[in-house]
Every structure is written in C-alpha cells, then in structure tokens.
C-alpha positions as CSV (number, residue, x, y, z in Angstrom):
1,M,-14.2,-1.9,25.5
2,E,-16.6,0.7,26.3
3,L,-16.2,3.1,23.2
4,E,-18.5,6.0,24.2
5,P,-16.1,7.3,26.8
6,I,-13.3,7.2,24.4
7,I,-15.4,9.1,21.5
8,N,-16.4,11.7,24.0
9,S,-13.0,12.5,24.8
10,F,-12.4,14.2,21.5
11,E,-14.1,17.4,20.2
12,I,-16.8,16.0,18.2
13,E,-19.9,18.0,17.4
14,G,-23.2,16.7,18.7
15,S,-24.1,13.5,20.5
16,I,-23.3,10.1,19.5
17,E,-26.3,8.6,17.3
18,T,-24.5,5.2,16.0
19,I,-21.2,3.3,16.2
20,Q,-20.5,1.1,13.4
21,K,-17.5,-1.0,13.1
22,L,-16.0,-1.1,9.7
23,N,-14.3,-4.2,7.9
24,K,-11.4,-1.9,6.8
25,G,-7.9,-3.0,6.8
26,L,-6.2,-5.8,8.8
27,I,-4.1,-3.7,11.0
28,N,-6.1,-1.2,12.8
29,T,-9.6,-1.5,14.2
30,T,-11.8,1.2,12.5
31,Y,-15.3,2.4,13.4
32,L,-17.7,5.1,11.8
33,V,-19.4,7.3,14.5
34,S,-22.3,9.4,13.3
35,T,-23.7,12.3,15.4
36,K,-26.7,14.4,14.6
37,D,-24.1,17.0,13.0
38,R,-21.6,15.1,11.2
39,K,-19.7,11.7,10.8
40,Y,-16.4,10.7,12.2
41,I,-13.7,7.7,11.8
42,F,-12.3,6.5,15.0
43,Q,-9.3,4.1,15.0
44,S,-7.5,2.1,17.4
45,I,-4.0,1.8,16.2
46,N,-2.2,-1.5,16.2
47,T,1.1,-1.0,18.2
48,S,2.5,-4.4,17.5
49,I,2.8,-3.3,13.8
50,F,3.4,0.7,14.3
51,K,5.9,0.9,17.3
52,N,6.5,4.6,17.0
53,I,2.9,6.0,17.0
54,E,4.1,9.5,17.7
55,A,6.5,9.6,14.8
56,M,3.9,7.9,12.5
57,M,1.5,10.8,13.2
58,R,4.1,13.5,12.8
59,N,4.7,12.0,9.2
60,I,1.2,12.1,8.3
61,E,0.8,15.7,9.8
62,M,3.8,17.0,8.0
63,V,2.8,15.4,4.8
64,N,-0.9,16.7,5.0
65,E,0.4,20.2,5.8
66,H,2.7,20.0,2.8
67,L,0.0,18.9,0.5
68,K,-2.2,21.7,1.6
69,N,0.3,24.3,0.7
70,T,0.8,23.0,-2.8
71,N,-1.8,22.4,-5.6
72,Y,-3.0,19.3,-4.2
73,K,-6.5,18.9,-5.4
74,Y,-7.7,16.1,-3.2
75,E,-9.1,16.1,0.4
76,T,-6.6,15.1,3.1
77,L,-7.5,13.8,6.5
78,A,-8.6,16.2,9.2
79,F,-7.7,15.0,12.5
80,I,-9.9,16.0,15.3
81,K,-8.0,16.7,18.7
82,T,-8.9,15.3,22.1
83,K,-10.4,17.9,24.7
84,S,-6.7,17.9,26.0
85,N,-5.8,19.2,22.5
86,T,-3.8,16.2,21.5
87,N,-4.3,14.0,18.3
88,L,-4.2,10.6,20.3
89,L,-5.9,9.4,23.3
90,F,-4.4,6.3,25.2
91,D,-7.0,4.3,26.8
92,S,-6.8,2.1,29.9
93,T,-4.8,-0.5,27.9
94,N,-2.5,2.0,26.7
95,T,-3.9,1.4,23.1
96,P,-3.7,4.7,21.0
97,W,-7.0,6.0,19.5
98,R,-7.5,8.8,16.9
99,C,-10.2,10.5,15.2
100,Y,-10.8,12.3,11.9
101,T,-13.7,13.7,10.0
102,Y,-15.3,11.3,7.5
103,I,-15.0,12.0,3.8
104,E,-18.1,11.1,1.9
105,H,-17.0,9.0,-1.0
106,K,-17.4,6.2,-3.2
107,K,-15.1,3.1,-3.2
108,Y,-14.6,0.6,-6.0
109,D,-13.6,-2.9,-5.1
110,F,-12.0,-5.5,-7.2
111,S,-14.9,-6.4,-9.2
112,D,-15.8,-2.8,-10.1
113,L,-12.6,-1.9,-11.8
114,N,-12.4,-0.9,-15.4
115,N,-10.2,1.1,-17.7
116,E,-11.7,4.4,-16.8
117,I,-11.2,3.9,-13.0
118,M,-7.7,2.6,-13.4
119,E,-6.7,5.5,-15.5
120,E,-8.1,7.8,-12.7
121,Y,-6.4,5.7,-10.0
122,G,-3.0,6.0,-12.1
123,K,-3.7,10.0,-12.2
124,G,-4.2,10.0,-8.4
125,I,-1.1,8.3,-7.5
126,G,0.9,10.3,-10.1
127,H,-0.5,13.7,-8.7
128,F,0.2,12.5,-5.0
129,H,4.1,11.9,-6.0
130,T,4.2,15.1,-7.8
131,C,3.0,17.2,-5.0
132,L,5.5,15.5,-2.9
133,T,8.6,15.9,-5.1
134,N,9.9,19.0,-3.2
135,F,9.1,17.7,0.3
136,D,12.3,17.1,2.2
137,A,12.5,13.3,2.5
138,N,14.9,13.7,5.7
139,K,11.9,15.2,7.7
140,I,10.3,11.6,7.4
141,T,10.8,8.9,10.1
142,D,10.7,5.4,8.9
143,T,8.1,3.7,11.3
144,I,8.4,0.1,9.9
145,D,12.0,-1.2,9.5
146,D,12.8,-2.7,6.2
147,F,9.3,-2.1,4.7
148,H,9.5,-2.8,0.9
149,N,13.2,-3.6,1.2
150,T,13.3,-6.5,-1.3
151,K,17.0,-7.4,-0.5
152,K,15.8,-8.1,3.3
153,Y,12.8,-10.2,2.2
154,Y,15.0,-12.4,0.0
155,A,17.5,-13.0,2.7
156,D,14.5,-13.8,5.1
157,F,13.2,-16.0,2.7
158,K,16.6,-17.8,2.0
159,D,17.0,-18.1,5.9
160,A,13.4,-19.6,6.3
161,M,14.1,-22.2,3.6
162,Q,17.1,-23.5,5.5
163,N,15.4,-23.5,8.9
164,A,12.0,-24.8,8.0
165,E,10.5,-28.1,8.8
166,S,11.2,-30.6,5.8
167,K,7.7,-31.0,4.9
168,R,7.1,-27.2,4.5
169,E,10.5,-26.6,2.8
170,E,9.7,-29.4,0.2
171,K,6.4,-27.7,-0.8
172,V,8.2,-24.3,-1.5
173,R,11.5,-25.5,-2.8
174,E,10.4,-25.3,-6.6
175,S,9.1,-21.7,-6.2
176,F,12.5,-20.8,-4.2
177,A,14.5,-22.1,-7.2
178,F,12.4,-20.0,-9.7
179,I,12.8,-16.8,-7.4
180,Q,16.5,-17.4,-7.1
181,Q,17.1,-16.2,-10.7
182,F,16.0,-12.8,-9.6
183,E,18.6,-12.5,-6.9
184,D,21.1,-10.2,-8.7
185,K,18.1,-8.0,-9.8
186,F,17.0,-7.5,-6.1
187,L,20.6,-6.6,-5.2
188,Q,21.0,-4.1,-8.2
189,I,17.6,-2.2,-7.3
190,G,18.5,-2.3,-3.8
191,N,21.8,-0.8,-4.5
192,L,20.5,1.8,-6.9
193,I,18.0,3.0,-4.2
194,K,20.8,3.1,-1.4
195,T,23.3,5.1,-3.4
196,E,20.3,7.3,-4.8
197,K,20.8,6.7,-8.3
198,I,17.1,6.1,-8.2
199,P,15.5,9.2,-6.4
200,F,14.8,8.6,-2.8
201,R,11.2,10.0,-2.5
202,V,8.4,10.4,-0.1
203,C,6.2,7.4,-0.9
204,H,2.8,6.0,0.4
205,N,3.9,2.4,0.5
206,D,0.4,0.9,0.7
207,I,-1.2,2.4,-2.3
208,K,-3.7,-0.3,-3.2
209,I,-7.3,0.7,-4.8
210,D,-8.8,0.2,-1.1
211,N,-6.9,3.4,0.1
212,I,-8.4,5.6,-2.8
213,L,-11.8,7.4,-2.3
214,F,-13.6,8.4,-5.3
215,D,-16.1,11.1,-5.7
216,T,-19.9,10.2,-5.2
217,H,-21.0,11.7,-8.5
218,S,-18.0,10.7,-10.8
219,K,-15.1,8.6,-11.2
220,K,-12.6,11.1,-10.3
221,V,-10.2,10.6,-7.2
222,K,-11.5,12.6,-4.2
223,S,-9.0,11.5,-1.5
224,I,-5.8,9.3,-0.9
225,I,-6.1,7.8,2.6
226,D,-4.4,5.5,5.1
227,L,-1.0,7.4,5.3
228,D,0.4,5.2,8.2
229,T,3.0,3.7,5.8
230,I,4.4,7.1,4.6
231,M,8.0,6.6,4.4
232,C,10.9,7.2,2.1
233,N,11.6,4.8,-0.7
234,S,11.7,4.7,-4.7
235,I,8.3,5.4,-6.3
236,I,8.7,2.4,-8.2
237,Y,7.4,0.3,-5.2
238,D,4.0,2.4,-5.1
239,F,3.7,2.1,-8.9
240,G,4.4,-1.8,-8.8
241,D,2.3,-2.6,-5.9
242,A,-0.7,-0.6,-7.4
243,I,-0.2,-2.7,-10.6
244,R,0.1,-5.8,-8.3
245,T,-3.0,-5.3,-6.4
246,S,-5.3,-4.4,-9.4
247,C,-4.2,-6.2,-12.2
248,N,-4.7,-9.8,-11.1
249,L,-7.9,-11.3,-12.7
250,A,-8.2,-13.3,-9.6
251,S,-8.1,-12.3,-5.9
252,E,-5.0,-12.7,-4.0
253,N,-6.8,-15.4,-1.8
254,E,-7.7,-17.7,-5.0
255,R,-6.6,-21.0,-4.5
256,D,-7.0,-22.2,-8.1
257,I,-4.1,-20.5,-9.7
258,S,-5.4,-21.4,-13.3
259,N,-7.7,-18.4,-12.4
260,V,-4.8,-16.1,-12.1
261,N,-3.9,-13.8,-15.1
262,F,-2.4,-10.4,-15.7
263,N,-4.9,-7.8,-16.9
264,F,-2.5,-6.0,-19.5
265,E,-5.5,-3.3,-20.2
266,F,-5.6,-2.2,-16.7
267,F,-1.7,-1.9,-16.6
268,K,-1.9,0.4,-19.6
269,A,-5.0,2.5,-18.5
270,F,-3.1,3.1,-14.9
271,S,0.3,3.9,-16.7
272,K,-1.5,6.2,-19.0
273,G,-3.0,8.2,-15.9
274,Y,0.2,7.9,-13.9
275,L,2.6,9.3,-16.5
276,K,0.1,12.1,-17.6
277,E,0.7,13.4,-14.0
278,A,4.4,12.4,-13.3
279,Q,6.1,13.7,-16.5
280,S,7.2,16.9,-14.7
281,F,9.4,15.1,-12.2
282,I,10.1,11.3,-13.2
283,S,13.6,10.6,-14.0
284,K,14.8,8.3,-16.6
285,E,16.1,5.8,-14.0
286,E,12.7,5.4,-12.6
287,I,10.9,5.2,-16.1
288,N,13.2,2.4,-16.9
289,L,12.2,0.5,-14.0
290,L,8.5,1.1,-14.1
291,S,7.9,-2.0,-16.3
292,F,9.6,-4.3,-14.2
293,S,8.2,-2.8,-10.9
294,P,5.1,-4.8,-10.8
295,I,7.1,-8.1,-11.2
296,L,9.3,-6.9,-8.5
297,L,6.4,-6.1,-6.1
298,T,4.8,-9.4,-6.7
299,L,8.0,-11.5,-6.2
300,E,8.2,-9.7,-3.2
301,Q,4.9,-10.5,-1.9
302,S,5.2,-14.0,-2.8
303,M,8.4,-14.2,-0.8
304,R,6.5,-12.7,2.2
305,F,3.7,-15.3,2.0
306,F,6.3,-18.2,1.5
307,T,8.4,-17.1,4.6
308,D,5.4,-16.7,6.6
309,Y,4.2,-20.4,5.7
310,L,7.9,-21.7,6.1
311,T,7.9,-19.9,9.7
312,N,4.7,-21.4,10.7
313,D,2.2,-18.6,9.7
314,V,3.2,-16.1,12.5
315,Y,2.4,-13.0,10.4
316,Y,-0.4,-13.1,8.3
317,T,-3.9,-14.2,9.4
318,F,-5.1,-17.4,7.6
319,D,-8.5,-19.2,7.3
320,Y,-7.2,-22.7,6.6
321,P,-3.8,-24.5,6.9
322,K,-1.5,-23.6,3.9
323,Q,-3.3,-20.5,2.9
324,N,0.0,-18.5,3.0
325,L,1.4,-21.1,0.6
326,D,-1.5,-20.8,-1.6
327,R,-1.3,-17.1,-1.5
328,G,2.5,-17.4,-2.4
329,L,1.6,-19.6,-5.4
330,N,-0.9,-17.3,-6.4
331,Q,1.4,-14.3,-6.5
332,L,4.2,-16.5,-8.3
333,M,1.8,-17.5,-10.8
334,L,1.0,-13.6,-11.4
335,T,4.7,-12.9,-11.7
336,K,5.0,-15.4,-14.5
337,K,1.9,-14.0,-16.4
338,M,3.5,-10.5,-16.1
339,L,6.9,-11.8,-17.2
340,L,5.3,-13.0,-20.3
341,Q,4.2,-9.5,-21.0
342,E,7.4,-7.7,-19.7
343,K,8.3,-6.5,-23.0
344,E,4.9,-5.2,-24.0
345,M,4.9,-3.2,-20.7
346,E,8.4,-1.7,-21.4
347,N,7.3,-0.8,-24.9
348,Y,4.1,0.8,-23.6
349,I,5.9,2.9,-20.8
350,N,8.4,4.0,-23.4
351,S,5.8,5.0,-25.8
352,L,4.0,7.2,-23.2
353,S,7.2,8.8,-21.7
354,T,8.3,9.9,-25.2
355,S,4.8,11.2,-26.5
C-alpha cells in the first residue's frame, strides 16, 4: 500500500524524509515517520481484534484527558488529527489509520531488566492506577469481549479438550488435570469481581514492559503507551500480568522448560515500587490477591495457548508446529515455580502493605 498519501492526509509538520516499519506488537502495523521538523508514529489498526474502533479511540481520549487533569507525571500520547479534523483515516480497504507524535525514549527489553528498572516499572503502573482511581468506570466501553475473564478462558479450555482431535487432546491431558485444581479459585475471583467485592477499576490490560517508555537519561518511566486495551477490570490483572511477563527467567517462547524459573527478586522490586504508589487507594481485598495474581495470569495465559493448540492454532501466530503447545507448557512450568514461592510472595506483599 502507498503510505505517503495516507501520511499526508494528517496535519503533520514538514515534508516526509523517512518511513521506517517498526517491529512493535503483534496486532497493529506501526511505522515511524520522520520529517525535517519532527517524528510521528503511524498505525494501521487491526479490526479483526478491535472491532469497535470508535469506542477504543474514545476510551483513549477520555483517559488521556483525565490523566492530563490529574497530577499524572508521565507524557500522554498526543494524537494528530487528519486534515478533515478527525482522529482516524480510513484507507481504500477501509482499514483505519491513526497518527500521534513520537515520544523520544529508551526501551528495556527482557535481557536488560534489573531490580532498579523493575522497581521503576512497578512505580509507573502504581502511579497510572492511582491517577485513574476517580475516573468513572461506567464511561469506558469494553472493546474486546471477555478479555482477562479467567472463568471464560477456563470454560473455553474445557470445551476445547472435549472437542479436540485425540492426538492433540492427549498431549494436553496432564496439563489440563493440573489446571483443573484451580477451577474453584477462578470462579471465586470471577464472582468477587462480578459482585464488585473487588473494586472494578479502569485498567490498562496489556501492561508488559514493552509498553513502558523510559527516559533517555535515567531509568525513570517517561510514558505508558498502547492504551488500546483500556477497559474495566480488577487491578490484580494488570499487576499479575506485569509479573508474568517480566519475572520469567526464560522467554515465553523458550522450548526447553528446564530453563523456565521465577525471578523472586524482580517480583519484590516491582511490588515495592507498585505499593509505594498504590497505598493511597488499594483495598484490603486487592492486597490479599496480589500475591496470587501472577499465578492466576500465568495459568490464564497457559490456558489460552493450550486452547489455541487444541483448536488447530487459529489465534496465535506460530513459527513451527506445536509452538502453542510449547508456549502453554512454558507458562505452566512458570506457574509451578511461582507456586513454590507463593507464601513468600504473600509475606512480602503483607510486609509492604503494613510498613
């Protein structure tokens, strides 16, 4: 597709000098566009995942506006309008495009992480949640059905086990038996959220380290990006997924699960940073679930990988046959490593919340 007409449909400053495709994310397609005057991010939005684009953009705009009017200390994404004064441009294939100003930053990948970065990461998420505590959750539209609904993922997993071809079902049977023991816990947490005994809050829902931009001259958080999944849920899902994605000593795609282990020191650093910021709003019920939340989210992700494998790999991309099976086994091993230290996690959270 010819990109220049799309780019020039937005109110950018200066003429285009370079267009660089970024290997960022698995859903949207992203480009860094440089002009003589400044840099911009252009994205085509994947409508097979995000079916209600207008609601998604409205969520982002409302949250950004709210953050600007609080004591939020990070940069927010500034959208550039089209020459028709809209936030979206639909191309000839009806694909929506958006543009926002580029934020100069440093990013840390998996191999760069250390305790200092993890504590700042935790502070960043805690500050983000703190600034959204008084945002009216009823204004947010859920743009992906049942996202981080562990009860639903478990129901889908059971259904997939019953309907899968026998060779695939056999390879997952032992893992399914292990996960079954948490069925009551899934139901319990789901009901606590449904009845709002756990507060229902505005959450990021994809808070991995990839979506945190750091200052170029320090290890301080500069911006939290990729707000497409802003929806309402319990903050334990953001907390747990941050731990899941940053405290595995191996990559999520590691095939040798003997290399998978839980980095308890990273957990402590993140938790310390998070609770330093979140003490002003977090409830006792939420604190009580923080230590289990990484286990919950890792079980959830393992079920999603196993379900995709059982249903012939229709959701996640894969590089070789059985990769989604391997990913599920990887996450299940991480769960087991976390379970060995669940009590220590609980004790550490309690020591922070009472200090």
